[in-house]
C-alpha positions in Angstrom: 0.0 0.0 0.0 1.3 3.4 -0.9 0.5 6.1 1.6 1.6 9.7 1.8 2.0 10.9 5.4 1.2 14.5 6.1 2.7 15.9 9.2 1.6 18.8 11.4 3.9 20.2 14.0 6.4 17.5 13.2 4.0 14.7 13.9 2.0 12.4 11.5 -1.5 13.9 11.1 -2.9 12.4 8.0 -2.3 9.5 5.7 -3.3 9.9 2.0 -3.7 6.7 -0.1 -4.9 6.1 -3.6 -8.6 6.1 -4.0 -8.7 2.5 -5.4 -6.9 1.3 -2.2 -9.4 3.2 -0.1 -12.3 1.4 -1.8 -10.5 -1.9 -1.3 -10.2 -1.2 2.4 -13.9 -0.3 2.6 -14.9 -3.5 0.8 -12.8 -5.5 3.2 -14.3 -3.8 6.2 -17.8 -4.5 4.9 -16.9 -8.2 4.4 -15.6 -8.4 8.0 -18.8 -6.8 9.3 -20.9 -9.2 7.2 -19.1 -12.2 8.6 -19.5 -10.9 12.2 -23.2 -10.3 11.6 -23.6 -13.8 10.2 -21.8 -15.4 13.1 -24.0 -13.5 15.6 -27.1 -14.6 13.7 -26.1 -18.2 14.0 -26.9 -18.1 17.7 -30.3 -16.4 17.4 -33.5 -18.4 17.4 -35.3 -18.6 14.1 -39.0 -19.3 13.6 -40.9 -21.2 11.0 -43.0 -19.3 8.5 -46.1 -21.1 9.8 -45.7 -19.3 13.2 -45.7 -16.0 11.5 -48.6 -16.9 9.2 -50.7 -17.9 12.1 -50.0 -14.7 14.0 -50.7 -12.6 10.9 -53.9 -14.5 10.3 -55.1 -13.2 13.7 -54.8 -16.3 15.8 -54.3 -15.8 19.5 -50.6 -15.1 20.1 -50.6 -17.0 23.4 -52.1 -20.1 21.7 -49.7 -19.9 18.8 -46.6 -19.5 21.0 -47.8 -22.2 23.4 -48.3 -24.7 20.6 -45.0 -23.7 19.0 -43.3 -24.4 22.3 -45.1 -27.8 22.6 -46.9 -26.9 25.8 -50.4 -28.0 26.9 -52.7 -25.5 28.5 -52.2 -27.2 31.8 -48.4 -27.1 31.6 -48.4 -23.4 30.8 -50.9 -22.7 33.5 -48.7 -24.4 36.1 -45.7 -22.5 35.0 -47.6 -19.2 35.2 -49.5 -19.9 38.4 -52.9 -19.6 36.9 -55.7 -22.1 36.0 -56.0 -23.9 32.7 -59.5 -22.2 32.3 -57.9 -18.8 32.6 -55.5 -19.5 29.8 -58.3 -20.9 27.7 -60.2 -17.7 28.2 -57.1 -15.7 27.1 -56.6 -17.8 24.0 -60.3 -17.4 23.1 -60.3 -13.6 23.5 -62.7 -13.8 26.5 -60.2 -12.3 28.9 -57.1 -10.1 28.7 -54.0 -10.8 30.7 -52.7 -8.5 33.4 -49.2 -7.0 32.9 -47.9 -9.4 35.5 -49.4 -12.5 33.8 -48.2 -11.2 30.5 -44.7 -11.1 31.9 -45.0 -14.7 33.2 -46.3 -15.9 29.9 -43.5 -14.3 28.0 -40.9 -15.9 30.3 -42.6 -19.3 30.0 -43.0 -19.1 26.3 -39.5 -17.7 25.6 -40.7 -14.6 23.8 -41.1 -10.9 24.4 -44.3 -9.5 26.0 -44.9 -7.5 22.8 -45.1 -10.8 20.9 -48.2 -11.8 23.0 -50.3 -8.8 22.1 -53.3 -9.6 19.8 
């Protein structure tokens, strides 16, 4: 790499390189960032399109997430400290969860509270 060093007060202040080399450096940096992003994404949970389709179709988010996680109404109710009937009412739109219950559901289902809003 050819670089011209410009000094100020006897100390290096700037490095000037040919534009083509600058572009090559930017391309390499972008490649490094892309690899880092891909590596980070490898550890993130992914979801099947069916889950998104059901949510977009207006199904109960609690039911969709519960079934996706393979939980019965009873198992989820026990984890959240409520009755199976209460969860059934939530899933059927006959009741709305309190903020505290919404937080418990989110923890039990491994999702964000916002994911459970209908």
